C-alpha positions as CSV (number, residue, x, y, z in Angstrom):
1,M,-92.7,23.9,50.0
2,N,-93.8,23.8,53.6
3,I,-91.4,25.7,55.9
4,K,-91.8,26.2,59.6
5,V,-92.3,30.0,60.3
6,T,-91.6,31.6,63.7
7,K,-92.7,35.3,63.4
8,T,-91.1,38.1,65.3
9,K,-93.0,39.5,68.3
10,A,-92.2,43.1,67.4
11,S,-91.6,44.3,63.8
12,R,-89.1,47.0,63.1
13,L,-90.8,48.0,59.9
14,K,-92.3,51.2,61.3
15,D,-88.9,52.6,62.2
16,V,-87.6,52.5,58.6
17,D,-87.6,55.6,56.4
18,F,-88.1,54.0,53.0
19,E,-87.5,57.4,51.3
20,R,-83.9,57.5,52.5
21,L,-82.5,54.1,52.3
22,E,-78.7,53.5,52.2
23,F,-77.2,50.2,51.0
24,G,-77.1,47.3,53.4
25,D,-77.6,49.1,56.7
26,I,-81.1,47.9,57.6
27,F,-82.3,44.3,57.8
28,S,-85.8,42.8,57.5
29,D,-87.7,41.1,60.3
30,H,-87.0,37.5,59.4
31,M,-84.3,35.2,58.0
32,V,-83.9,31.7,56.7
33,S,-81.8,29.2,58.6
34,M,-81.0,25.6,57.8
35,D,-78.3,23.4,59.3
36,Y,-76.1,20.6,57.7
37,R,-75.3,17.7,60.0
38,N,-74.5,14.0,59.7
39,G,-74.0,14.3,56.0
40,R,-77.3,16.0,55.0
41,W,-79.2,19.3,55.0
42,L,-82.0,19.5,57.5
43,E,-85.3,21.3,56.9
44,P,-85.1,25.1,56.5
45,E,-86.9,27.4,58.9
46,I,-87.9,31.1,58.8
47,V,-87.1,32.8,62.1
48,P,-86.8,36.3,63.5
49,Y,-83.7,38.2,62.4
50,G,-81.3,38.3,65.3
51,A,-78.1,37.2,67.0
52,M,-76.8,33.7,66.8
53,E,-74.8,31.8,69.4
54,I,-71.4,31.0,68.1
55,F,-68.0,30.2,69.8
56,P,-64.6,31.8,69.4
57,A,-63.3,28.5,67.8
58,L,-65.8,28.7,65.0
59,C,-63.7,27.5,62.1
60,T,-65.1,30.1,59.7
61,F,-63.4,32.8,61.7
62,H,-60.0,31.1,61.4
63,Y,-60.0,29.4,58.0
64,G,-62.7,31.3,56.0
65,Q,-64.8,28.4,54.8
66,A,-67.8,30.5,53.7
67,I,-69.6,31.6,50.5
68,F,-72.3,34.1,49.8
69,E,-74.5,35.4,47.0
70,G,-76.4,38.7,46.3
71,L,-79.6,39.1,44.3
72,K,-82.6,41.4,44.4
73,G,-86.3,41.3,44.8
74,F,-88.7,44.0,43.3
75,Y,-92.3,45.0,43.3
76,G,-93.3,45.0,39.7
77,S,-95.5,47.6,38.1
78,D,-98.3,45.0,38.2
79,G,-98.0,44.6,42.0
80,S,-96.3,41.3,41.8
81,I,-93.0,40.4,43.6
82,K,-90.2,39.5,41.3
83,I,-86.7,38.0,41.7
84,F,-84.2,38.6,38.9
85,R,-82.6,35.5,37.4
86,P,-82.4,33.4,40.7
87,E,-81.4,30.2,38.9
88,R,-78.2,32.0,37.7
89,Y,-77.3,33.1,41.2
90,H,-78.0,29.6,42.5
91,A,-75.8,28.1,39.9
92,R,-72.9,30.4,40.8
93,M,-73.5,29.5,44.5
94,I,-73.1,25.9,43.6
95,R,-69.7,26.6,41.9
96,S,-68.6,28.6,44.9
97,S,-69.6,25.7,47.2
98,K,-67.6,23.3,45.2
99,R,-64.5,25.5,45.4
100,L,-64.8,25.9,49.2
101,C,-65.7,22.2,49.9
102,I,-69.2,23.1,51.1
103,P,-72.1,20.8,50.5
104,P,-74.5,22.3,47.9
105,V,-78.0,23.5,48.6
106,D,-80.4,22.3,45.8
107,F,-82.4,24.8,43.8
108,E,-85.8,23.7,45.1
109,T,-84.7,24.4,48.7
110,F,-83.0,27.6,47.7
111,I,-85.9,29.1,45.8
112,G,-88.6,27.6,48.1
113,S,-87.1,29.1,51.2
114,L,-86.6,32.4,49.5
115,R,-90.2,32.5,48.3
116,G,-91.3,31.8,51.8
117,L,-89.1,34.5,53.3
118,L,-90.4,37.1,50.8
119,A,-94.0,36.2,51.5
120,V,-93.4,36.8,55.2
121,D,-91.5,40.0,54.8
122,K,-93.1,41.4,51.6
123,E,-93.8,44.7,53.3
124,W,-90.0,45.2,53.5
125,I,-89.7,45.4,49.7
126,P,-89.4,49.0,48.7
127,R,-91.9,50.3,46.1
128,K,-89.9,53.3,44.9
129,K,-88.2,53.0,41.5
130,G,-84.5,52.5,41.9
131,Y,-84.9,50.8,45.3
132,S,-85.1,47.1,45.9
133,L,-84.8,44.3,48.5
134,Y,-81.2,43.0,48.5
135,I,-81.1,39.3,49.2
136,R,-78.0,37.7,50.8
137,P,-77.9,33.9,50.9
138,F,-74.8,32.5,52.5
139,I,-73.3,29.4,53.9
140,I,-70.7,29.2,56.7
141,A,-68.9,26.3,58.3
142,M,-70.1,25.6,61.9
143,D,-67.5,23.3,63.4
144,N,-65.4,24.6,66.3
145,F,-61.7,23.6,65.9
146,L,-58.2,25.0,65.4
147,G,-56.4,23.2,62.5
148,V,-56.8,23.5,58.8
149,K,-59.4,21.0,57.6
150,V,-62.9,20.8,56.1
151,S,-65.8,21.3,58.5
152,D,-68.5,18.6,59.0
153,T,-71.3,21.0,59.8
154,Y,-72.7,24.1,58.0
155,R,-75.4,26.7,58.2
156,F,-77.3,28.1,55.2
157,M,-79.0,31.4,55.8
158,I,-80.8,34.1,53.8
159,I,-81.1,37.6,55.2
160,T,-82.6,40.6,53.3
161,S,-82.1,44.3,53.3
162,P,-84.2,47.1,51.8
163,V,-81.7,49.2,49.8
164,G,-81.2,52.4,47.8
165,A,-78.4,53.0,45.3
166,Y,-75.1,51.2,45.9
167,Y,-73.0,54.1,44.9
168,K,-73.7,57.5,46.2
169,E,-73.1,58.8,42.7
170,G,-76.2,56.7,41.6
171,I,-76.2,56.4,37.8
172,N,-73.6,59.3,37.5
173,P,-70.1,58.3,36.3
174,V,-67.6,57.0,38.8
175,K,-63.8,57.4,38.9
176,L,-61.5,54.4,38.8
177,V,-57.8,53.9,39.6
178,T,-55.7,50.9,38.7
179,S,-54.5,48.5,41.4
180,G,-50.8,49.5,41.5
181,E,-48.8,47.2,43.7
182,Y,-51.8,45.2,44.8
183,V,-53.1,41.9,43.5
184,R,-56.6,40.6,44.0
185,A,-56.7,37.2,42.4
186,V,-54.8,34.8,40.1
187,R,-55.9,31.9,38.0
188,G,-56.4,28.8,40.2
189,G,-57.2,31.0,43.2
190,L,-60.5,32.2,44.6
191,G,-61.3,34.9,42.0
192,T,-64.2,33.0,40.5
193,A,-65.8,32.2,43.9
194,K,-68.0,34.5,45.8
195,T,-66.3,34.0,49.1
196,P,-65.3,36.5,51.8
197,A,-61.5,36.1,51.1
198,N,-62.1,37.2,47.5
199,Y,-63.3,40.6,48.9
200,A,-60.9,40.9,51.8
201,A,-58.0,41.4,49.4
202,S,-59.7,44.5,48.0
203,L,-60.3,46.4,51.2
204,L,-57.0,48.1,51.7
205,P,-56.6,49.2,48.0
206,G,-60.2,50.3,48.0
207,E,-59.7,52.5,51.1
208,E,-56.6,54.0,49.5
209,A,-58.5,54.7,46.3
210,K,-61.3,56.4,48.2
211,H,-58.8,58.5,50.2
212,N,-57.4,59.7,46.8
213,G,-60.8,60.7,45.4
214,F,-61.7,57.5,43.5
215,T,-64.7,55.4,43.7
216,Q,-63.2,51.9,43.2
217,V,-60.1,50.1,42.1
218,L,-59.7,48.8,38.5
219,W,-57.9,45.5,39.0
220,L,-55.1,44.4,36.7
221,D,-54.0,40.8,36.4
222,G,-51.8,39.4,39.1
223,V,-49.0,38.1,36.8
224,E,-48.1,40.6,34.2
225,R,-49.9,43.5,35.9
226,K,-51.2,45.0,32.7
227,Y,-54.4,43.2,31.7
228,I,-57.7,44.5,33.1
229,E,-59.8,42.0,35.0
230,E,-62.6,43.7,37.0
231,V,-63.5,46.4,39.4
232,G,-63.7,45.8,43.1
233,T,-67.5,45.1,43.1
234,M,-68.2,44.9,39.4
235,N,-67.3,43.4,36.1
236,I,-66.1,46.0,33.5
237,F,-67.0,46.7,29.8
238,F,-65.4,49.0,27.2
239,V,-67.1,50.3,24.1
240,I,-64.4,50.8,21.4
241,G,-65.6,51.7,18.0
242,D,-68.5,49.4,17.2
243,E,-67.4,46.7,19.6
244,L,-68.2,45.9,23.2
245,I,-65.2,44.4,25.0
246,T,-65.0,42.7,28.4
247,P,-62.2,40.6,30.1
248,P,-62.7,36.9,29.7
249,L,-63.5,34.4,32.4
250,E,-60.1,32.7,32.7
251,G,-60.1,31.7,36.4
252,S,-59.6,35.0,38.2
253,V,-62.7,37.0,37.3
254,L,-66.1,36.5,38.9
255,D,-68.8,35.4,36.5
256,G,-71.3,38.2,37.1
257,I,-75.0,37.7,36.5
258,T,-75.4,41.3,35.3
259,R,-72.3,40.7,33.1
260,Q,-74.2,37.7,31.5
261,T,-77.3,39.9,31.1
262,V,-75.4,42.7,29.3
263,I,-73.7,40.3,26.9
264,H,-77.1,38.7,26.1
265,L,-78.8,42.0,25.5
266,W,-75.9,43.4,23.4
267,K,-75.9,40.3,21.2
268,D,-79.7,40.5,20.9
269,L,-79.3,43.9,19.3
270,G,-77.1,42.3,16.7
271,R,-74.0,44.1,17.9
272,K,-70.5,42.7,18.4
273,V,-69.4,41.5,21.8
274,T,-65.9,40.3,22.4
275,E,-64.6,38.6,25.6
276,R,-60.8,39.0,25.4
277,R,-57.8,40.2,27.3
278,I,-57.5,44.0,27.1
279,S,-54.6,45.9,28.5
280,I,-54.7,49.2,30.4
281,D,-52.3,50.6,27.8
282,E,-54.8,49.7,25.0
283,V,-57.6,51.4,27.0
284,L,-55.7,54.5,27.6
285,S,-54.5,54.7,23.9
286,C,-58.1,54.3,22.7
287,A,-59.3,56.9,25.2
288,M,-56.6,59.4,24.0
289,G,-57.4,58.6,20.3
290,G,-61.1,59.0,20.7
291,S,-62.2,55.4,19.8
292,L,-63.1,54.6,23.4
293,T,-66.5,56.1,23.8
294,E,-68.0,54.4,26.8
295,V,-66.9,52.4,29.9
296,F,-69.3,50.9,32.5
297,G,-69.3,48.4,35.3
298,T,-71.9,45.8,35.9
299,G,-73.0,44.1,39.2
300,T,-76.2,43.2,41.1
301,A,-75.8,46.0,43.6
302,A,-75.2,48.9,41.2
303,V,-76.7,47.2,38.1
304,I,-74.9,49.5,35.6
305,S,-72.4,52.1,36.7
306,P,-70.9,54.4,34.1
307,V,-67.2,55.2,34.3
308,G,-66.1,58.8,33.7
309,E,-62.4,58.7,34.5
310,I,-59.6,56.1,34.7
311,Q,-56.2,56.8,36.2
312,H,-53.2,54.5,35.8
313,G,-50.0,55.7,37.3
314,N,-49.6,59.4,36.3
315,V,-51.9,59.1,33.3
316,R,-55.5,60.1,33.7
317,A,-58.0,59.5,30.9
318,G,-61.6,60.9,30.7
319,V,-64.4,58.9,29.2
320,N,-67.2,60.6,27.2
321,S,-66.5,64.0,28.9
322,G,-67.4,62.5,32.2
323,K,-71.0,61.8,31.1
324,I,-73.1,58.7,30.8
325,G,-73.0,57.2,27.3
326,P,-76.1,56.3,25.3
327,M,-75.5,52.5,25.3
328,T,-74.8,52.6,29.1
329,Q,-78.0,54.4,29.6
330,F,-79.9,52.0,27.3
331,L,-78.6,49.0,29.2
332,Y,-79.5,50.4,32.6
333,D,-83.0,51.4,31.4
334,E,-83.5,48.0,29.8
335,I,-82.4,45.9,32.8
336,T,-84.2,47.9,35.4
337,G,-87.2,48.1,33.2
338,I,-87.4,44.3,33.1
339,Q,-86.8,44.1,36.8
340,Y,-89.6,46.4,37.7
341,G,-92.0,45.0,35.1
342,E,-92.0,48.2,33.0
343,R,-90.5,46.5,29.9
344,P,-91.3,43.1,28.4
345,D,-89.4,40.2,30.0
346,R,-88.7,38.6,26.7
347,F,-86.2,36.1,28.1
348,N,-88.2,35.0,31.2
349,W,-85.5,36.4,33.5
350,C,-87.9,37.4,36.3
351,H,-89.2,34.8,38.8
352,T,-92.6,35.8,40.1
353,V,-93.0,35.1,43.8
354,Q,-96.7,36.1,44.1
């Protein structure tokens, strides 16, 4: 795919300390930009990362017609650049596009422009284990108007950011608290779409949780307020007895790519996986009775995040004495091992860029 490239006159690469990366604070030199006008997507370009000219009446500001994705690029142990499961992230972007009335970007354009961007900014990809290049494709509506309607113009962009661990705890167990009075999503809403509004609902509860010493909110369903759905930035899994349990995708839970990966790996081990509704009362009861042995969250940013404590109302339950469990550790090691090329990619999940 031939893409017009305009390179920056002054790289910021020398100013970055790759040994002390936070998550999402630093952005690479270039970005992909492609406009939609007159009923079609134009050609993508790679341009220097920087400010865009927009107007106060931009409809995205007022009505939220926007979607995004998040995936990662890695330097493999063989020196190649790899992207983990890009076709799955693209497929989810298409589903989000449909829900937000946004014209879809085809996979050839998506992967071709991403490959071009990584080729230009390959020196921005961290080489340290546990670090990666976070990739953020997104589409925003570009019309300027006041009045609720679908935009006629859009912009597709990809920006990238060299990152360290998402949680400051790293692979150490995090603390969760249930959502209390707050609701994130209901069936038929935006819970299955990766759109800004889906995350805006979580900000206030998330800040309150952090103020009270917790890492994230464990969301309960928006109707009965008792069935577990997901964490603020992750899907959630419970190991009860010999069974791995995760909430089902019934219209209010994001279909996480790492969630898909964990289910696939668990089944490949010949072990039982169940996608079903699970109440907070059942989880607490199993924790108190000893049959709940591990809890972990999954997401692109954190990969696997063990949970050491859950609080619901006045009840607080510890998990595995606040330590990472053996299956949680195995899954983290297996997924990151595949991503960095240290373990066999038996399912062809890594897309090699060069």
